[in-house]
ZAMARGU-4260 file (C-alpha; in steps of 0.2 Angstrom, whole numbers, plus 5000, padded with zeros to 4 digits):
<rodrens>
0) 5477/5325/5146 | 5491/5338/5147 | 5483/5344/5163 | 5482/5326/5170 | 5501/5324/5167
5) 5505/5341/5175 | 5494/5336/5190 | 5502/5319/5191 | 5520/5325/5190 | 5516/5339/5202
10) 5510/5327/5215 | 5526/5316/5212 | 5537/5331/5214 | 5527/5336/5230 | 5529/5319/5238
15) 5548/5319/5234 | 5551/5337/5240 | 5540/5332/5256 | 5551/5316/5259 | 5567/5326/5257
20) 5560/5339/5269 | 5555/5325/5281 | 5573/5319/5281 | 5579/5336/5284 | 5567/5338/5299
25) 5572/5321/5306 | 5591/5325/5305 | 5588/5342/5313 | 5579/5334/5327 | 5591/5320/5329
30) 5606/5332/5328 | 5598/5343/5341 | 5595/5328/5353 | 5613/5322/5350 | 5620/5339/5353
35) 5610/5341/5369 | 5615/5324/5375 | 5633/5328/5372 | 5632/5345/5380 | 5623/5337/5395
40) 5637/5323/5396 | 5650/5337/5395 | 5642/5346/5409 | 5641/5330/5420 | 5659/5333/5425
45) 5657/5352/5427 | 5652/5353/5446 | 5666/5355/5458 | 5665/5347/5475 | 5666/5363/5484
50) 5666/5382/5483 | 5652/5384/5470 | 5647/5402/5464 | 5630/5401/5454 | 5629/5413/5440
55) 5612/5420/5435 | 5609/5431/5420 | 5593/5441/5421 | 5596/5449/5405 | 5591/5434/5395
60) 5572/5433/5391 | 5564/5419/5399 | 5547/5411/5402 | 5538/5410/5419 | 5537/5391/5418
65) 5546/5379/5406 | 5540/5377/5389 | 5529/5362/5385 | 5540/5359/5369 | 5552/5344/5372
70) 5563/5352/5358 | 5566/5368/5368 | 5584/5363/5371 | 5592/5380/5371 | 5578/5388/5381
75) 5585/5397/5397 | 5579/5391/5414 | 5562/5397/5418 | 5557/5409/5433 | 5549/5394/5442
80) 5564/5383/5440 | 5576/5397/5445 | 5566/5399/5461 | 5567/5380/5465 | 5585/5379/5460
85) 5590/5393/5472 | 5580/5384/5485 | 5588/5368/5482 | 5606/5377/5483 | 5601/5384/5500
90) 5604/5367/5508 | 5619/5363/5497 | 5635/5365/5507 | 5645/5367/5491 | 5636/5382/5485
95) 5643/5398/5493 | 5633/5412/5484 | 5626/5418/5468 | 5633/5430/5455 | 5619/5440/5446
100) 5620/5449/5429 | 5606/5463/5431 | 5594/5467/5417 | 5599/5484/5411 | 5581/5489/5404
105) 5569/5481/5416 | 5558/5465/5419 | 5540/5462/5420 | 5535/5468/5438 | 5530/5451/5443
110) 5546/5443/5438 | 5556/5456/5446 | 5546/5454/5463 | 5548/5434/5461 | 5567/5437/5459
115) 5569/5448/5473 | 5560/5436/5485 | 5571/5422/5479 | 5587/5433/5483 | 5580/5437/5500
120) 5577/5418/5504 | 5594/5414/5498 | 5603/5427/5509 | 5592/5422/5523 | 5600/5404/5521
125) 5617/5412/5524 | 5623/5413/5506 | 5629/5429/5498 | 5622/5438/5482 | 5633/5449/5472
130) 5625/5458/5457 | 5634/5467/5443 | 5625/5479/5431 | 5632/5486/5415 | 5621/5501/5418
135) 5603/5502/5423 | 5599/5511/5407 | 5580/5509/5405 | 5569/5521/5414 | 5559/5507/5422
140) 5563/5504/5440 | 5560/5486/5439 | 5577/5480/5434 | 5584/5488/5450 | 5569/5482/5460
145) 5574/5464/5456 | 5591/5465/5463 | 5590/5479/5476 | 5591/5466/5490 | 5608/5460/5485
150) 5623/5460/5497 | 5633/5470/5484 | 5628/5479/5468 | 5642/5483/5456 | 5639/5496/5442
155) 5651/5498/5427 | 5659/5515/5430 | 5655/5521/5412 | 5637/5517/5413 | 5622/5527/5420
160) 5608/5525/5432 | 5592/5530/5424 | 5577/5521/5433 | 5564/5535/5434 | 5547/5526/5437
165) 5535/5517/5426 | 5527/5520/5409 | 5514/5512/5399 | 5511/5515/5380 | 5494/5511/5373
170) 5491/5512/5354 | 5474/5519/5349 | 5468/5514/5331 | 5451/5523/5332 | 5457/5538/5321
175) 5466/5526/5309 | 5450/5516/5306 | 5440/5532/5304 | 5453/5537/5290 | 5450/5521/5281
180) 5431/5520/5283 | 5432/5505/5294 | 5419/5504/5308 | 5424/5495/5324 | 5408/5488/5333
185) 5412/5481/5351 | 5402/5478/5366 | 5411/5478/5383 | 5406/5475/5401 | 5409/5487/5407
190) 5418/5505/5406 | 5435/5498/5413 | 5436/5483/5400 | 5447/5494/5390 | 5455/5482/5377
195) 5441/5487/5365 | 5447/5505/5367 | 5462/5501/5356 | 5450/5499/5342 | 5436/5511/5346
200) 5445/5526/5353 | 5458/5539/5348 | 5464/5541/5366 | 5461/5537/5384 | 5443/5537/5391
205) 5442/5543/5409 | 5439/5526/5416 | 5454/5519/5406 | 5466/5533/5412 | 5459/5530/5430
210) 5463/5512/5430 | 5480/5513/5422 | 5486/5527/5433 | 5480/5517/5448 | 5489/5501/5444
215) 5505/5509/5438 | 5505/5519/5454 | 5502/5504/5465 | 5517/5495/5456 | 5528/5510/5458
220) 5524/5512/5476 | 5528/5493/5480 | 5545/5494/5471 | 5549/5510/5480 | 5545/5503/5497
225) 5554/5487/5494 | 5570/5496/5487 | 5570/5508/5502 | 5569/5493/5514 | 5583/5484/5505
230) 5595/5499/5504 | 5591/5507/5521 | 5583/5523/5515 | 5566/5531/5517 | 5554/5530/5503
235) 5555/5548/5501 | 5573/5547/5498 | 5572/5534/5485 | 5558/5543/5476 | 5569/5558/5476
240) 5583/5549/5467 | 5571/5541/5454 | 5562/5557/5451 | 5579/5566/5447 | 5585/5554/5435
245) 5596/5550/5425 | 5612/5549/5436 | 5630/5545/5432 | 5638/5529/5440 | 5647/5540/5452
250) 5631/5549/5458 | 5622/5532/5460 | 5638/5526/5471 | 5637/5543/5481 | 5618/5540/5484
255) 5621/5523/5491 | 5611/5514/5477 | 5626/5504/5471 | 5640/5498/5482 | 5655/5498/5470
260) 5660/5503/5453 | 5669/5491/5441 | 5668/5479/5426 | 5660/5462/5426 | 5676/5453/5427
265) 5681/5462/5443 | 5664/5459/5451 | 5664/5440/5447 | 5682/5440/5455 | 5675/5448/5470
270) 5662/5435/5471 | 5675/5421/5470 | 5686/5429/5483 | 5671/5429/5495 | 5667/5411/5491
275) 5685/5406/5496 | 5700/5399/5487 | 5697/5386/5474 | 5680/5392/5470 | 5672/5391/5453
280) 5658/5399/5444 | 5644/5387/5438 | 5629/5393/5427 | 5613/5390/5436 | 5606/5380/5422
285) 5620/5368/5423 | 5618/5367/5442 | 5599/5364/5439 | 5602/5349/5428 | 5615/5340/5439
290) 5609/5344/5457 | 5592/5336/5456 | 5586/5331/5472 | 5588/5313/5478 | 5572/5302/5476
295) 5561/5302/5491 | 5544/5296/5496 | 5538/5313/5503 | 5520/5318/5500 | 5517/5324/5482
300) 5510/5341/5478 | 5505/5343/5459 | 5511/5358/5450 | 5501/5363/5434 | 5508/5378/5425
305) 5499/5389/5412 | 5505/5404/5403 | 5499/5414/5388 | 5482/5417/5381 | 5468/5405/5386
310) 5461/5395/5371 | 5450/5380/5369 | 5458/5363/5365 | 5475/5357/5369 | 5484/5373/5363
315) 5499/5361/5357 | 5499/5365/5339 | 5517/5362/5336 | 5530/5350/5345 | 5544/5362/5340
320) 5537/5376/5351 | 5530/5393/5347 | 5519/5405/5358 | 5514/5397/5374 | 5495/5395/5378
325) 5484/5388/5391 | 5473/5375/5382 | 5456/5372/5391 | 5457/5353/5387 | 5475/5351/5391
330) 5474/5361/5408 | 5457/5354/5414 | 5464/5336/5410 | 5480/5339/5419 | 5470/5345/5434
335) 5458/5330/5434 | 5473/5318/5432 | 5481/5326/5448 | 5464/5325/5457 | 5463/5306/5453
340) 5481/5302/5458 | 5480/5295/5476 | 5498/5301/5479 | 5493/5319/5477 | 5490/5328/5493
345) 5487/5346/5485 | 5487/5355/5468 | 5496/5371/5464 | 5491/5380/5448 | 5503/5393/5442
350) 5495/5406/5431 | 5503/5419/5420 | 5489/5425/5408 | 5481/5440/5402 | 5465/5430/5398
355) 5456/5424/5383 | 5442/5412/5380 | 5428/5412/5392 | 5423/5395/5387 | 5440/5388/5391
360) 5441/5397/5407 | 5425/5390/5413 | 5431/5373/5408 | 5447/5374/5419 | 5435/5382/5433
365) 5425/5366/5432 | 5440/5355/5433 | 5446/5365/5449 | 5429/5363/5457 | 5430/5344/5453
370) 5447/5342/5461 | 5441/5351/5477 | 5426/5339/5478 | 5439/5325/5476 | 5446/5331/5492
375) 5462/5339/5484 | 5465/5357/5490 | 5469/5369/5476 | 5482/5384/5477 | 5483/5397/5464
380) 5500/5406/5462 | 5499/5421/5451 | 5514/5427/5441 | 5515/5444/5432 | 5498/5442/5425
385) 5481/5433/5431 | 5468/5444/5423 | 5451/5442/5415 | 5451/5423/5410 | 5467/5421/5421
390) 5457/5427/5436 | 5441/5417/5431 | 5451/5400/5432 | 5458/5406/5449 | 5442/5411/5457
395) 5437/5394/5464 | 5453/5389/5472 | 5455/5386/5490 | 5469/5399/5492 | 5475/5412/5480
400) 5492/5421/5481 | 5498/5435/5470 | 5513/5447/5469 | 5510/5465/5475 | 5514/5469/5457
405) 5503/5456/5448 | 5490/5462/5437 | 5474/5453/5440 | 5455/5456/5441 | 5449/5463/5425
410) 5433/5454/5429 | 5423/5458/5413 | 5420/5453/5395 | 5421/5461/5378 | 5418/5456/5360
415) 5415/5463/5343 | 5421/5465/5325 | 5427/5478/5313 | 5417/5482/5298 | 5427/5483/5282
420) 5415/5485/5268 | 5417/5504/5265 | 5436/5501/5267 | 5436/5488/5253 | 5426/5500/5243
425) 5439/5513/5243 | 5450/5501/5233 | 5436/5495/5222 | 5435/5478/5231 | 5417/5472/5233
430) 5412/5458/5244 | 5394/5452/5245 | 5387/5441/5259 | 5374/5427/5255 | 5365/5418/5270
435) 5351/5407/5274 | 5342/5405/5291 | 5340/5418/5304 | 5346/5436/5304 | 5360/5432/5316
440) 5369/5422/5303 | 5378/5437/5297 | 5381/5445/5314 | 5400/5442/5314 | 5402/5446/5296
445) 5415/5460/5293 | 5406/5466/5277 | 5390/5471/5286 | 5387/5482/5301 | 5375/5476/5315
450) 5357/5478/5314 | 5349/5484/5330 | 5342/5467/5333 | 5359/5459/5329 | 5368/5471/5342
455) 5355/5468/5355 | 5357/5449/5353 | 5376/5450/5354 | 5376/5461/5369 | 5364/5449/5378
460) 5377/5435/5374 | 5390/5446/5382 | 5379/5450/5397 | 5376/5431/5400 | 5395/5429/5401
465) 5397/5443/5412 | 5384/5437/5423 | 5392/5420/5424 | 5409/5427/5428 | 5404/5438/5442
470) 5393/5424/5450 | 5408/5412/5449 | 5419/5426/5458 | 5406/5429/5471 | 5404/5410/5474
475) 5423/5406/5474 | 5428/5420/5484 | 5413/5420/5496 | 5409/5438/5493 | 5392/5446/5490
480) 5387/5447/5472 | 5384/5466/5475 | 5402/5468/5481 | 5408/5459/5466 | 5398/5470/5454
485) 5406/5485/5462 | 5424/5479/5460 | 5422/5470/5443 | 5417/5481/5428 | 5432/5475/5419
490) 5444/5484/5430 | 5462/5479/5432 | 5470/5478/5449 | 5487/5475/5456 | 5490/5460/5468
495) 5491/5473/5483 | 5475/5481/5478 | 5466/5464/5475 | 5471/5459/5493 | 5462/5473/5500
500) 5447/5469/5489 | 5446/5451/5494 | 5451/5445/5477 | 5467/5436/5483 | 5471/5429/5500
505) 5490/5433/5502 | 5504/5442/5494 | 5517/5430/5490 | 5527/5421/5477 | 5530/5403/5471
510) 5538/5396/5487 | 5524/5404/5498 | 5511/5395/5487 | 5520/5378/5491 | 5520/5382/5509
515) 5501/5386/5508 | 5498/5369/5498 | 5508/5360/5512 | 5497/5368/5525 | 5481/5364/5517
520) 5486/5346/5514 | 5488/5344/5533 | 5507/5343/5533 | 5518/5352/5545 | 5529/5367/5539
525) 5545/5357/5541 | 5538/5342/5531 | 5547/5339/5515 | 5536/5337/5499 | 5539/5332/5481
530) 5533/5344/5468 | 5527/5334/5452 | 5523/5342/5436 | 5506/5337/5428 | 5506/5331/5415
535) 5523/5324/5413 | 5534/5332/5400 | 5536/5322/5385 | 5553/5316/5380 | 5560/5322/5363
540) 5560/5304/5358 | 5542/5302/5363 | 5537/5318/5354 | 5548/5313/5339 | 5538/5296/5338
545) 5521/5305/5339 | 5526/5318/5326 | 5532/5305/5313 | 5526/5288/5318 | 5523/5273/5305
550) 5512/5284/5294 | 5527/5295/5289 | 5530/5282/5276 | 5515/5288/5267 | 5514/5301/5253
555) 5500/5310/5262 | 5511/5312/5278 | 5526/5318/5268 | 5515/5331/5259 | 5509/5337/5276
560) 5527/5337/5283 | 5530/5348/5268 | 5517/5360/5273 | 5524/5359/5291 | 5541/5365/5286
565) 5532/5381/5279 | 5525/5385/5296 | 5532/5400/5305 | 5535/5390/5321 | 5546/5378/5312
570) 5556/5391/5303 | 5558/5401/5319 | 5564/5384/5327 | 5577/5381/5314 | 5583/5399/5314
575) 5583/5399/5333 | 5594/5384/5332 | 5606/5392/5321 | 5607/5408/5332 | 5608/5398/5349
580) 5626/5403/5351 | 5623/5422/5349 | 5622/5433/5365 | 5618/5450/5369 | 5600/5449/5368
585) 5592/5464/5377 | 5574/5464/5385 | 5565/5480/5387 | 5550/5480/5398 | 5533/5487/5396
590) 5519/5485/5409 | 5507/5473/5400 | 5488/5478/5398 | 5477/5463/5401 | 5464/5460/5388
</rodrens>
């Protein structure tokens, strides 16, 4: 009886606590929505009638595409939205130029290249670009690569200029696992599919080193050539400066890599002076919100964006946000919806992914083929990463664009497990496995090493996936299978290398993808188009209703909301909300290695 009352009162307390937490979540969301609306209302009066200088801060970490979370109020403008906003500003007579705060430590190479392209297009439209850096402090060349095409580059005189090249660090856990008697068991197709090496090796294999040095060298060559062209030097001169880093601000000025020394306030004043009397600085996010294009009946091009690991399902676990992922269900349904829309003339799929589930990738591959069969041309625009599963889903497209610095390919597959039985035994922990049915029932158990037949069966599974993958690439890219097998084997290529290999069709960014879609849709280069995101982003109110609904009155839902509040995503969202006003976040770049 005592246990009954303990359980009963525990349930009551749980319901009460859950209800209180529900109210807290409600007020947090309502407060966020009200605050966002008030900020938006305040910004509605911010745009001047003339003399606008847009300000873009590249020091702020940002996604390639907007978050799918409708509650991401404080999220900075995405890379794709920046590109579209600068394009819109090119035809706005009020906008005279853009003032950029350079990233001191480096960006992902793909983002740096996309920003450089956007700057070039903006200047070609007759607008100026002035950039200020409080030092190029990181050794990566990508922060400078992003802004090297500016009309003027300012550097704080007490800062340094340290771009030297590119570096990638890989942690190998093989020795650690050996120390703790853990046994990594992996099958990989083939020697260049090196993500498994993190677990199985103590250092670089020959193939792993060869591929990494190759793509790092390709990215470095691309950056050096672009910077040399932007600054009017030979590539050998630029290499000499980088390879003798670090340099003082005065040395960078003397070398011609920056144009003026001074503090950010002075550079901003110089931008306003160039724009003319009465000019004002407007944050690019504010301009983006208020300078939306007028409604038109121009032909529609669908835009479907995917970033992060590829997984099965919707990949939409929390409306409050979290890590972005590409869900097989979500993305394929968006593609099919765009294919069924009679107003859509073509489809652009933006990909920024190191890969993931082969099953989900194949589901998206199938949806792209269905769209093409429905008469809708499909263009893939690769961002910083479109490798492994990211390339799988790109392979069937009518046209594929990548940056020269995009990491792509990695046409291969791997899988396995880490056997921990002896590790547990070191601390007196014993886990025993029981199974019924076939021998393969324990194949993925972390307590038992593979038998010979289990390993053979698992390898056969991986071989089937690899066979499907390579055949998909051969069919989609119209390449002989023998050629695909030569350039696959899990090897990562840059976009520049992939172009030479026939894995992509063009080196270009997001705006080039729009041009390609326009052409494939049978439209003239000068024809206006409307980009429409699929699916439409839910409003905060819609997401709020989905989250709580009428069932929120039930004790069961209250208890679930209690659990919801304990999720890392929710706690992170609340913390981010509290810290939204803080500045000075620094983003250091590393070259990501696709899985």
